[in-house]
A tleap script that builds the chain and sets N, CA, C and O, in Angstrom:
source leaprc.protein.ff14SB
mol = sequence {
  NMET THR ALA HIE PRO HIE VAL PRO THR GLU
  ALA PRO ALA HIE PRO ALA ALA ALA GLY LYS
  TRP LEU VAL GLY LEU GLY PHE TYR VAL GLN
  ASP ASP LEU VAL TRP HIE TYR TYR LEU ILE
  ASP ARG ALA ALA GLY ALA ALA ALA ALA ALA
  ASP GLN ALA LEU ARG ARG ALA ARG LEU GLU
  THR ASP ARG LEU PRO ARG GLY GLY THR GLU
  PRO VAL ALA TYR GLU VAL ARG HIE LEU HIE
  GLN ASP LEU PHE GLY GLN TRP VAL LEU SER
  ARG PRO ARG SER ASP GLY ALA HIE LEU ALA
  SER HIE LYS GLU THR LEU PHE CALA
}
set mol.1.N position { 158.021 106.229 115.093 }
set mol.1.CA position { 157.325 106.674 113.642 }
set mol.1.C position { 159.773 106.594 113.303 }
set mol.1.O position { 160.871 106.871 113.787 }
set mol.2.N position { 158.668 105.697 111.558 }
set mol.2.CA position { 160.638 105.925 110.999 }
set mol.2.C position { 160.922 106.248 110.091 }
set mol.2.O position { 160.028 106.688 109.368 }
set mol.3.N position { 161.821 106.236 109.762 }
set mol.3.CA position { 162.276 107.042 108.841 }
set mol.3.C position { 162.165 107.203 107.580 }
set mol.3.O position { 162.495 106.358 106.749 }
set mol.4.N position { 161.589 108.538 107.285 }
set mol.4.CA position { 160.398 108.868 105.094 }
set mol.4.C position { 162.139 108.892 104.363 }
set mol.4.O position { 163.268 109.351 104.532 }
set mol.5.N position { 161.296 108.015 103.460 }
set mol.5.CA position { 161.937 107.773 102.496 }
set mol.5.C position { 161.953 109.688 101.777 }
set mol.5.O position { 161.088 110.559 101.685 }
set mol.6.N position { 163.451 109.601 101.404 }
set mol.6.CA position { 162.880 110.953 100.204 }
set mol.6.C position { 163.341 111.718 101.958 }
set mol.6.O position { 164.400 112.157 101.509 }
set mol.7.N position { 163.362 111.972 102.783 }
set mol.7.CA position { 163.472 113.077 103.891 }
set mol.7.C position { 165.193 113.299 104.009 }
set mol.7.O position { 166.074 112.521 103.644 }
set mol.8.N position { 165.276 114.159 104.420 }
set mol.8.CA position { 167.509 113.530 104.404 }
set mol.8.C position { 167.174 113.803 106.198 }
set mol.8.O position { 166.170 114.476 106.429 }
set mol.9.N position { 167.938 113.330 107.342 }
set mol.9.CA position { 168.344 113.240 107.813 }
set mol.9.C position { 169.114 114.473 109.180 }
set mol.9.O position { 168.820 114.920 110.288 }
set mol.10.N position { 169.760 114.526 108.581 }
set mol.10.CA position { 171.401 115.071 108.755 }
set mol.10.C position { 170.441 116.560 109.102 }
set mol.10.O position { 169.701 116.984 108.214 }
set mol.11.N position { 170.541 117.397 110.650 }
set mol.11.CA position { 170.225 118.571 110.547 }
set mol.11.C position { 171.252 119.318 109.566 }
set mol.11.O position { 172.039 118.893 108.720 }
set mol.12.N position { 170.840 120.935 110.139 }
set mol.12.CA position { 171.145 121.795 109.259 }
set mol.12.C position { 172.658 122.131 109.199 }
set mol.12.O position { 172.804 121.225 108.379 }
set mol.13.N position { 174.376 122.804 109.383 }
set mol.13.CA position { 174.974 122.728 109.357 }
set mol.13.C position { 174.885 124.060 111.137 }
set mol.13.O position { 175.705 124.090 112.056 }
set mol.14.N position { 174.190 124.529 111.052 }
set mol.14.CA position { 174.384 126.028 111.479 }
set mol.14.C position { 173.345 126.255 113.306 }
set mol.14.O position { 172.363 126.973 113.495 }
set mol.15.N position { 173.946 125.499 114.156 }
set mol.15.CA position { 173.661 124.884 115.512 }
set mol.15.C position { 172.562 125.981 115.465 }
set mol.15.O position { 171.738 125.408 116.177 }
set mol.16.N position { 171.983 127.130 115.133 }
set mol.16.CA position { 172.116 128.082 115.359 }
set mol.16.C position { 170.739 128.454 114.742 }
set mol.16.O position { 169.733 128.999 115.195 }
set mol.17.N position { 171.120 127.895 113.412 }
set mol.17.CA position { 169.860 128.275 112.651 }
set mol.17.C position { 168.589 126.534 112.481 }
set mol.17.O position { 167.367 126.637 112.579 }
set mol.18.N position { 169.432 124.947 112.189 }
set mol.18.CA position { 168.267 124.414 112.513 }
set mol.18.C position { 167.620 124.729 113.788 }
set mol.18.O position { 168.084 125.234 114.811 }
set mol.19.N position { 165.881 124.121 113.357 }
set mol.19.CA position { 165.749 124.255 114.202 }
set mol.19.C position { 163.741 124.722 113.712 }
set mol.19.O position { 162.984 125.122 114.596 }
set mol.20.N position { 163.383 124.592 112.609 }
set mol.20.CA position { 162.423 125.815 112.514 }
set mol.20.C position { 161.878 125.377 111.306 }
set mol.20.O position { 162.763 125.233 110.462 }
set mol.21.N position { 160.702 125.096 110.881 }
set mol.21.CA position { 160.696 123.926 109.385 }
set mol.21.C position { 158.841 124.437 109.535 }
set mol.21.O position { 158.161 124.858 110.471 }
set mol.22.N position { 158.506 124.058 107.782 }
set mol.22.CA position { 157.679 124.307 107.362 }
set mol.22.C position { 157.725 122.838 106.222 }
set mol.22.O position { 158.471 122.471 105.314 }
set mol.23.N position { 155.742 121.995 107.272 }
set mol.23.CA position { 155.812 120.803 106.480 }
set mol.23.C position { 154.164 121.172 105.689 }
set mol.23.O position { 153.046 121.646 105.892 }
set mol.24.N position { 155.048 120.541 104.687 }
set mol.24.CA position { 153.691 120.478 103.964 }
set mol.24.C position { 152.531 119.663 103.520 }
set mol.24.O position { 152.166 119.702 102.345 }
set mol.25.N position { 151.653 118.573 104.832 }
set mol.25.CA position { 150.494 117.633 104.657 }
set mol.25.C position { 149.702 117.425 104.028 }
set mol.25.O position { 148.640 118.012 104.235 }
set mol.26.N position { 149.861 116.073 102.465 }
set mol.26.CA position { 148.950 116.468 101.627 }
set mol.26.C position { 147.386 115.584 101.856 }
set mol.26.O position { 147.300 114.456 102.343 }
set mol.27.N position { 146.724 116.070 101.575 }
set mol.27.CA position { 145.316 115.249 101.207 }
set mol.27.C position { 144.138 114.509 100.919 }
set mol.27.O position { 143.383 114.618 101.885 }
set mol.28.N position { 143.449 113.534 99.681 }
set mol.28.CA position { 143.055 113.438 99.313 }
set mol.28.C position { 141.563 114.707 98.688 }
set mol.28.O position { 140.557 114.176 98.218 }
set mol.29.N position { 141.594 115.423 98.726 }
set mol.29.CA position { 139.362 115.746 99.300 }
set mol.29.C position { 139.306 114.468 97.328 }
set mol.29.O position { 140.221 113.827 96.811 }
set mol.30.N position { 137.528 114.687 96.774 }
set mol.30.CA position { 137.515 114.192 95.731 }
set mol.30.C position { 138.244 114.249 94.940 }
set mol.30.O position { 137.915 114.842 93.913 }
set mol.31.N position { 139.546 113.670 95.043 }
set mol.31.CA position { 140.465 113.370 93.774 }
set mol.31.C position { 141.141 115.083 93.624 }
set mol.31.O position { 141.713 115.250 92.547 }
set mol.32.N position { 141.136 116.011 94.327 }
set mol.32.CA position { 142.089 116.939 94.393 }
set mol.32.C position { 142.610 117.784 95.855 }
set mol.32.O position { 141.978 118.482 96.648 }
set mol.33.N position { 144.758 117.166 95.775 }
set mol.33.CA position { 145.000 116.839 97.024 }
set mol.33.C position { 144.545 118.134 98.237 }
set mol.33.O position { 143.383 117.985 97.861 }
set mol.34.N position { 144.476 118.778 98.872 }
set mol.34.CA position { 144.507 119.693 99.907 }
set mol.34.C position { 145.893 119.526 101.323 }
set mol.34.O position { 145.919 118.708 102.243 }
set mol.35.N position { 146.581 120.291 101.097 }
set mol.35.CA position { 147.596 121.313 101.368 }
set mol.35.C position { 147.081 121.581 103.237 }
set mol.35.O position { 146.313 122.495 103.536 }
set mol.36.N position { 147.360 121.123 103.740 }
set mol.36.CA position { 147.528 121.766 105.530 }
set mol.36.C position { 149.266 122.139 105.857 }
set mol.36.O position { 150.052 121.275 105.468 }
set mol.37.N position { 149.648 122.932 106.298 }
set mol.37.CA position { 150.714 123.431 106.039 }
set mol.37.C position { 150.672 123.736 108.268 }
set mol.37.O position { 149.814 124.162 109.041 }
set mol.38.N position { 151.798 123.326 108.396 }
set mol.38.CA position { 151.754 123.087 109.925 }
set mol.38.C position { 154.159 123.869 109.605 }
set mol.38.O position { 155.060 123.714 108.781 }
set mol.39.N position { 153.824 124.921 111.476 }
set mol.39.CA position { 155.132 125.998 111.643 }
set mol.39.C position { 155.655 125.258 112.069 }
set mol.39.O position { 155.181 125.505 113.178 }
set mol.40.N position { 156.445 124.255 112.307 }
set mol.40.CA position { 157.432 122.615 114.269 }
set mol.40.C position { 158.913 123.847 113.664 }
set mol.40.O position { 159.699 124.297 112.830 }
set mol.41.N position { 158.290 123.769 115.024 }
set mol.41.CA position { 160.135 124.443 115.653 }
set mol.41.C position { 160.467 123.245 116.981 }
set mol.41.O position { 159.728 122.478 117.598 }
set mol.42.N position { 162.075 123.558 117.047 }
set mol.42.CA position { 162.716 123.255 117.908 }
set mol.42.C position { 162.459 121.392 117.211 }
set mol.42.O position { 162.117 120.381 117.825 }
set mol.43.N position { 162.744 121.555 115.978 }
set mol.43.CA position { 162.964 120.074 115.492 }
set mol.43.C position { 165.069 119.341 115.377 }
set mol.43.O position { 166.131 119.857 115.723 }
set mol.44.N position { 164.854 118.504 114.972 }
set mol.44.CA position { 166.275 118.209 114.828 }
set mol.44.C position { 166.815 118.074 113.609 }
set mol.44.O position { 167.968 118.373 113.295 }
set mol.45.N position { 165.643 117.444 112.650 }
set mol.45.CA position { 165.895 117.670 111.429 }
set mol.45.C position { 165.007 117.534 111.012 }
set mol.45.O position { 164.016 117.539 111.741 }
set mol.46.N position { 164.821 117.256 109.032 }
set mol.46.CA position { 163.474 117.432 108.789 }
set mol.46.C position { 162.732 116.328 108.729 }
set mol.46.O position { 161.503 116.324 108.797 }
set mol.47.N position { 163.557 115.194 108.580 }
set mol.47.CA position { 162.468 113.985 109.548 }
set mol.47.C position { 161.514 113.874 110.661 }
set mol.47.O position { 160.384 113.392 110.732 }
set mol.48.N position { 162.670 114.745 111.939 }
set mol.48.CA position { 162.000 114.165 113.118 }
set mol.48.C position { 160.453 115.956 113.080 }
set mol.48.O position { 159.435 116.059 113.763 }
set mol.49.N position { 161.043 117.009 111.951 }
set mol.49.CA position { 160.161 117.900 111.874 }
set mol.49.C position { 159.058 116.888 110.940 }
set mol.49.O position { 158.257 116.479 111.781 }
set mol.50.N position { 158.847 116.573 110.196 }
set mol.50.CA position { 157.965 115.279 109.894 }
set mol.50.C position { 157.038 114.250 110.062 }
set mol.50.O position { 156.020 113.922 109.453 }
set mol.51.N position { 157.950 113.594 111.549 }
set mol.51.CA position { 157.238 113.348 112.783 }
set mol.51.C position { 156.024 114.220 113.534 }
set mol.51.O position { 154.846 114.036 113.836 }
set mol.52.N position { 157.031 115.290 113.653 }
set mol.52.CA position { 156.129 116.004 114.445 }
set mol.52.C position { 154.662 116.807 113.630 }
set mol.52.O position { 153.632 116.994 114.278 }
set mol.53.N position { 154.751 117.106 112.560 }
set mol.53.CA position { 153.599 117.750 111.392 }
set mol.53.C position { 152.404 116.441 112.076 }
set mol.53.O position { 151.501 116.752 112.853 }
set mol.54.N position { 152.681 114.783 111.525 }
set mol.54.CA position { 152.071 114.504 111.212 }
set mol.54.C position { 151.217 114.191 112.660 }
set mol.54.O position { 149.999 114.060 112.785 }
set mol.55.N position { 152.489 114.102 113.923 }
set mol.55.CA position { 151.189 113.777 115.788 }
set mol.55.C position { 150.580 115.064 115.467 }
set mol.55.O position { 149.429 115.210 115.879 }
set mol.56.N position { 151.191 116.184 114.716 }
set mol.56.CA position { 149.507 117.071 115.234 }
set mol.56.C position { 149.029 117.146 114.328 }
set mol.56.O position { 148.090 117.929 114.467 }
set mol.57.N position { 149.118 116.544 112.726 }
set mol.57.CA position { 147.625 117.170 111.656 }
set mol.57.C position { 146.860 115.571 113.021 }
set mol.57.O position { 145.761 115.826 113.514 }
set mol.58.N position { 147.302 114.651 113.292 }
set mol.58.CA position { 146.551 113.402 114.074 }
set mol.58.C position { 145.559 114.191 115.369 }
set mol.58.O position { 144.456 114.739 115.362 }
set mol.59.N position { 146.056 114.060 115.878 }
set mol.59.CA position { 146.071 115.164 117.570 }
set mol.59.C position { 144.419 116.314 116.707 }
set mol.59.O position { 143.419 116.352 117.425 }
set mol.60.N position { 144.342 116.978 115.516 }
set mol.60.CA position { 142.867 117.310 114.731 }
set mol.60.C position { 142.110 116.444 113.810 }
set mol.60.O position { 142.420 116.298 112.628 }
set mol.61.N position { 141.785 116.259 113.998 }
set mol.61.CA position { 141.220 115.426 113.639 }
set mol.61.C position { 140.049 115.852 112.775 }
set mol.61.O position { 139.564 115.308 111.784 }
set mol.62.N position { 139.683 117.105 113.490 }
set mol.62.CA position { 138.451 117.742 113.722 }
set mol.62.C position { 138.806 118.714 112.705 }
set mol.62.O position { 138.011 119.653 112.738 }
set mol.63.N position { 140.041 118.898 111.473 }
set mol.63.CA position { 140.306 119.508 111.497 }
set mol.63.C position { 141.250 119.125 109.806 }
set mol.63.O position { 141.682 119.867 108.923 }
set mol.64.N position { 141.248 117.915 109.953 }
set mol.64.CA position { 141.758 117.595 108.858 }
set mol.64.C position { 139.945 116.839 107.636 }
set mol.64.O position { 138.743 116.570 107.649 }
set mol.65.N position { 141.179 116.901 106.860 }
set mol.65.CA position { 139.625 116.599 104.886 }
set mol.65.C position { 139.379 115.479 105.109 }
set mol.65.O position { 140.211 114.595 105.307 }
set mol.66.N position { 137.247 115.274 105.107 }
set mol.66.CA position { 136.620 114.339 104.926 }
set mol.66.C position { 137.541 113.183 104.359 }
set mol.66.O position { 138.673 113.385 103.921 }
set mol.67.N position { 136.889 111.883 104.422 }
set mol.67.CA position { 137.067 110.893 103.380 }
set mol.67.C position { 139.398 110.272 103.700 }
set mol.67.O position { 140.028 109.217 103.765 }
set mol.68.N position { 139.708 111.771 103.782 }
set mol.68.CA position { 140.840 111.310 103.909 }
set mol.68.C position { 141.874 111.682 105.744 }
set mol.68.O position { 142.048 112.795 106.241 }
set mol.69.N position { 142.351 110.319 106.318 }
set mol.69.CA position { 142.740 110.453 107.754 }
set mol.69.C position { 144.518 110.512 107.831 }
set mol.69.O position { 145.239 110.957 108.724 }
set mol.70.N position { 144.903 109.813 106.389 }
set mol.70.CA position { 146.100 110.045 105.891 }
set mol.70.C position { 146.689 110.816 105.163 }
set mol.70.O position { 146.383 111.148 104.017 }
set mol.71.N position { 147.583 111.148 105.802 }
set mol.71.CA position { 148.939 112.629 104.050 }
set mol.71.C position { 149.271 110.951 103.304 }
set mol.71.O position { 149.421 109.778 103.643 }
set mol.72.N position { 149.251 111.791 102.138 }
set mol.72.CA position { 149.135 110.500 100.628 }
set mol.72.C position { 150.344 111.793 99.835 }
set mol.72.O position { 150.621 111.873 98.638 }
set mol.73.N position { 150.807 112.568 100.840 }
set mol.73.CA position { 151.742 113.402 100.170 }
set mol.73.C position { 151.995 114.257 101.862 }
set mol.73.O position { 151.246 114.383 102.831 }
set mol.74.N position { 153.862 114.856 101.497 }
set mol.74.CA position { 154.159 115.676 101.605 }
set mol.74.C position { 155.824 115.855 101.416 }
set mol.74.O position { 156.554 115.185 100.686 }
set mol.75.N position { 156.285 117.238 102.515 }
set mol.75.CA position { 157.163 118.450 101.831 }
set mol.75.C position { 157.116 118.822 102.383 }
set mol.75.O position { 156.073 119.446 102.578 }
set mol.76.N position { 158.083 118.887 103.216 }
set mol.76.CA position { 159.636 120.084 103.443 }
set mol.76.C position { 160.267 120.412 103.538 }
set mol.76.O position { 161.341 119.847 103.333 }
set mol.77.N position { 160.102 122.080 104.086 }
set mol.77.CA position { 161.326 123.082 103.810 }
set mol.77.C position { 161.593 123.658 104.847 }
set mol.77.O position { 160.822 123.694 105.806 }
set mol.78.N position { 163.118 124.386 104.807 }
set mol.78.CA position { 163.785 124.360 106.834 }
set mol.78.C position { 163.239 126.261 106.736 }
set mol.78.O position { 163.155 126.850 105.658 }
set mol.79.N position { 162.976 126.833 107.922 }
set mol.79.CA position { 163.003 128.275 107.628 }
set mol.79.C position { 164.684 128.205 108.360 }
set mol.79.O position { 165.267 127.331 109.000 }
set mol.80.N position { 165.089 129.638 107.878 }
set mol.80.CA position { 165.958 129.856 109.056 }
set mol.80.C position { 166.323 131.408 108.118 }
set mol.80.O position { 166.109 131.585 106.919 }
set mol.81.N position { 166.940 132.418 109.131 }
set mol.81.CA position { 167.213 133.425 108.358 }
set mol.81.C position { 168.885 133.967 108.418 }
set mol.81.O position { 169.861 133.793 109.147 }
set mol.82.N position { 168.557 134.693 107.225 }
set mol.82.CA position { 169.936 135.680 106.693 }
set mol.82.C position { 170.763 136.429 107.011 }
set mol.82.O position { 170.470 137.249 107.881 }
set mol.83.N position { 172.051 136.436 106.456 }
set mol.83.CA position { 172.716 138.446 107.119 }
set mol.83.C position { 171.906 138.959 107.930 }
set mol.83.O position { 171.917 139.204 109.136 }
set mol.84.N position { 171.015 139.119 106.876 }
set mol.84.CA position { 170.037 141.305 107.791 }
set mol.84.C position { 169.105 140.289 109.073 }
set mol.84.O position { 168.887 140.902 110.118 }
set mol.85.N position { 168.626 138.946 109.011 }
set mol.85.CA position { 168.315 138.495 110.245 }
set mol.85.C position { 166.495 138.772 109.199 }
set mol.85.O position { 165.740 139.395 109.946 }
set mol.86.N position { 166.212 138.644 108.636 }
set mol.86.CA position { 165.282 138.234 107.117 }
set mol.86.C position { 165.234 136.893 107.456 }
set mol.86.O position { 166.238 136.189 107.575 }
set mol.87.N position { 163.793 136.422 107.656 }
set mol.87.CA position { 163.546 134.498 106.924 }
set mol.87.C position { 163.215 134.544 106.316 }
set mol.87.O position { 162.282 135.254 105.942 }
set mol.88.N position { 164.050 133.469 105.634 }
set mol.88.CA position { 164.200 132.760 104.533 }
set mol.88.C position { 163.843 131.432 104.720 }
set mol.88.O position { 164.331 130.655 105.540 }
set mol.89.N position { 162.433 131.087 103.425 }
set mol.89.CA position { 162.095 129.508 103.534 }
set mol.89.C position { 162.704 128.874 102.645 }
set mol.89.O position { 162.863 129.770 101.816 }
set mol.90.N position { 163.263 127.774 102.118 }
set mol.90.CA position { 164.256 126.773 101.630 }
set mol.90.C position { 163.769 126.308 100.196 }
set mol.90.O position { 162.731 125.660 100.067 }
set mol.91.N position { 164.417 126.600 99.329 }
set mol.91.CA position { 163.285 125.774 98.040 }
set mol.91.C position { 162.304 125.212 97.990 }
set mol.91.O position { 161.297 125.909 98.113 }
set mol.92.N position { 162.166 124.115 97.844 }
set mol.92.CA position { 161.980 123.141 97.171 }
set mol.92.C position { 162.624 121.507 96.573 }
set mol.92.O position { 163.521 121.461 95.731 }
set mol.93.N position { 162.185 120.643 96.987 }
set mol.93.CA position { 163.537 120.317 96.613 }
set mol.93.C position { 163.575 120.133 94.704 }
set mol.93.O position { 162.552 120.524 94.141 }
set mol.94.N position { 164.396 119.723 94.052 }
set mol.94.CA position { 163.144 119.238 92.481 }
set mol.94.C position { 163.129 118.494 92.540 }
set mol.94.O position { 163.983 118.182 91.710 }
set mol.95.N position { 162.620 117.236 93.117 }
set mol.95.CA position { 161.783 116.276 93.446 }
set mol.95.C position { 159.784 116.393 93.267 }
set mol.95.O position { 158.837 115.732 92.841 }
set mol.96.N position { 160.076 117.663 93.907 }
set mol.96.CA position { 158.882 118.108 93.889 }
set mol.96.C position { 157.899 117.290 95.772 }
set mol.96.O position { 158.642 116.637 96.505 }
set mol.97.N position { 157.068 117.391 96.018 }
set mol.97.CA position { 156.089 116.806 97.715 }
set mol.97.C position { 157.238 115.083 96.431 }
set mol.97.O position { 157.854 114.898 95.381 }
set mol.98.N position { 156.635 114.254 97.955 }
set mol.98.CA position { 157.193 113.221 97.875 }
set mol.98.C position { 155.812 113.042 98.578 }
set mol.98.O position { 155.203 113.532 99.530 }
set mol.99.N position { 155.488 111.331 96.862 }
set mol.99.CA position { 153.671 111.259 97.286 }
set mol.99.C position { 153.953 109.862 97.631 }
set mol.99.O position { 154.836 109.334 96.955 }
set mol.100.N position { 153.383 109.139 98.551 }
set mol.100.CA position { 153.294 107.320 98.434 }
set mol.100.C position { 152.312 106.752 97.419 }
set mol.100.O position { 151.152 106.986 97.083 }
set mol.101.N position { 153.048 106.105 97.158 }
set mol.101.CA position { 152.385 104.770 96.084 }
set mol.101.C position { 151.172 104.532 97.052 }
set mol.101.O position { 151.201 105.003 98.190 }
set mol.102.N position { 150.111 103.804 96.598 }
set mol.102.CA position { 149.064 102.674 96.527 }
set mol.102.C position { 150.241 100.866 98.027 }
set mol.102.O position { 149.541 100.324 98.882 }
set mol.103.N position { 150.869 100.692 97.973 }
set mol.103.CA position { 151.484 99.499 98.647 }
set mol.103.C position { 151.911 99.362 100.116 }
set mol.103.O position { 151.945 98.450 100.942 }
set mol.104.N position { 152.452 101.630 100.058 }
set mol.104.CA position { 153.212 101.903 100.819 }
set mol.104.C position { 152.663 103.319 102.053 }
set mol.104.O position { 151.922 104.281 102.255 }
set mol.105.N position { 153.446 102.680 102.420 }
set mol.105.CA position { 152.431 103.806 104.274 }
set mol.105.C position { 153.374 104.595 103.916 }
set mol.105.O position { 154.526 104.177 103.802 }
set mol.106.N position { 152.823 106.697 103.527 }
set mol.106.CA position { 153.845 107.864 103.730 }
set mol.106.C position { 154.110 107.495 104.951 }
set mol.106.O position { 155.296 107.250 105.170 }
set mol.107.N position { 153.037 107.327 106.213 }
set mol.107.CA position { 153.829 107.142 107.607 }
set mol.107.C position { 153.741 106.378 108.471 }
set mol.107.O position { 152.537 106.320 108.722 }
set mol.108.N position { 154.871 104.985 109.846 }
set mol.108.CA position { 153.830 104.705 110.208 }
set mol.108.C position { 153.669 105.149 111.375 }
set mol.108.O position { 152.607 104.961 111.967 }
savepdb mol mol.pdb
quit
């Protein structure tokens, strides 16, 4: 797998909190963007989590939308526990989901 544009490659500062990620992969289905979400555990960073989610999506081809086998957008959010032990989902990036252009491939 290759590095993904706009996905930070560094792991979170707190090693105990590293590893849990929610990765959304967007597929076009009849001109609508349909999202499939994957909970990824034990990933070293956002790029590794995105790679794992893509591998899982490719293994579950029967669950993917018809008409599109490759995602055209993705979003990676970190899951961590706060001081009270509650699970918290990081906020989405300000630029939103990352869309692939017609000229580039989202994942290699």
